[in-house]
C-alpha positions as CSV (number, residue, x, y, z in Angstrom):
1,X,0.1,-0.2,0.1
2,X,0.9,3.6,0.0
3,X,3.1,5.2,2.5
4,X,0.4,7.9,1.5
5,X,-2.1,6.4,2.7
6,X,-1.0,5.2,6.4
7,X,-3.0,7.1,8.4
8,X,-1.1,7.5,12.1
9,X,-2.3,6.0,15.0
10,X,-3.6,9.1,17.3
11,X,-6.0,9.8,14.4
12,X,-7.6,6.5,13.6
13,X,-8.2,6.3,17.6
14,X,-10.1,9.6,17.3
15,X,-11.9,8.0,14.0
16,X,-12.4,5.3,15.7
17,X,-14.1,7.2,19.1
18,X,-16.0,8.9,16.5
19,X,-18.0,6.1,14.9
20,X,-18.6,4.6,17.9
21,X,-20.2,7.6,19.7
22,X,-21.7,8.1,16.2
23,X,-23.4,5.0,16.0
24,X,-24.6,4.5,19.2
25,X,-26.3,7.8,19.2
26,X,-27.9,6.6,16.1
27,X,-28.8,3.3,17.6
28,X,-30.5,4.3,20.8
29,X,-32.7,6.9,18.9
30,X,-34.0,3.5,17.3
31,X,-37.3,2.3,18.8
32,X,-36.9,-1.5,19.6
33,X,-39.7,-3.2,16.8
34,X,-37.6,-0.7,14.3
35,X,-34.1,-2.4,15.3
36,X,-33.7,-6.0,14.4
37,X,-34.6,-4.2,10.5
38,X,-32.4,-1.6,9.9
39,X,-29.6,-3.5,11.3
40,X,-29.8,-6.7,8.6
41,X,-30.6,-4.1,6.1
42,X,-28.1,-2.6,7.0
43,X,-25.1,-4.9,4.9
44,X,-23.4,-2.2,3.7
45,X,-21.3,-1.4,6.7
46,X,-20.5,-5.4,6.7
47,X,-19.0,-4.5,3.1
48,X,-16.5,-1.7,4.8
49,X,-15.3,-4.8,7.3
50,X,-14.3,-6.5,4.6
51,X,-12.6,-3.3,2.8
52,X,-10.7,-2.1,6.1
53,X,-9.6,-5.8,6.5
54,X,-8.9,-7.1,3.6
55,X,-6.6,-3.1,3.7
56,X,-5.1,-5.0,6.8
57,X,-4.0,-8.0,5.9
58,X,-2.6,-6.8,2.8
59,X,-0.7,-4.3,4.7
60,X,0.6,-6.6,6.9
61,X,4.4,-7.3,6.8
62,X,4.9,-9.8,10.3
63,X,2.9,-13.5,10.6
64,X,0.6,-11.8,13.0
65,X,-0.8,-9.1,11.4
66,X,-1.0,-11.1,8.2
67,X,-2.9,-14.3,10.8
68,X,-5.1,-10.5,11.9
69,X,-5.9,-10.0,8.5
70,X,-7.3,-13.3,8.2
71,X,-9.4,-13.7,10.9
72,X,-10.5,-10.1,9.9
73,X,-11.7,-10.8,6.7
74,X,-13.4,-14.1,7.9
75,X,-15.1,-13.1,10.2
76,X,-16.1,-10.2,8.0
77,X,-17.4,-12.2,5.6
78,X,-19.3,-14.5,7.4
79,X,-21.6,-11.0,9.0
80,X,-22.4,-10.4,5.6
81,X,-23.3,-13.4,5.0
82,X,-25.1,-14.2,8.0
83,X,-27.0,-10.4,7.2
84,X,-27.9,-11.1,4.2
85,X,-29.3,-14.9,5.3
86,X,-31.6,-12.7,8.4
87,X,-32.7,-10.2,6.3
88,X,-34.2,-13.2,3.9
89,X,-35.7,-14.4,6.9
90,X,-37.2,-11.0,8.0
91,X,-39.0,-11.0,3.9
92,X,-40.4,-13.7,4.1
93,X,-42.3,-12.7,7.8
94,X,-44.4,-10.0,5.8
95,X,-45.6,-12.2,2.4
96,X,-49.0,-13.9,2.5
97,X,-49.3,-16.9,3.7
98,X,-51.4,-19.6,1.2
99,X,-53.2,-21.4,3.7
100,X,-56.5,-21.1,3.9
101,X,-58.3,-19.9,7.5
102,X,-60.0,-23.0,8.8
């Protein structure tokens, strides 16, 4: 990776803390009934996690860094797949049933 794309540790920590605070404030204001559909519908966030893990994996210079990057890619990909499964199951709940009342 380019040296120009590297950010300092203090700036990275600041961005991380800002993201944590913003995420908490946004999610805390969502009603409980909308929380699961909102989270399963936000699959793009999981994609960003995978991109970040890929960046960490490709920028790793040690075996430990490569292992952490690989685990990040693996867990991020599982998160993406799981979110789509949850979304599909939730959409099935809203489809009309073919059964007749009786």
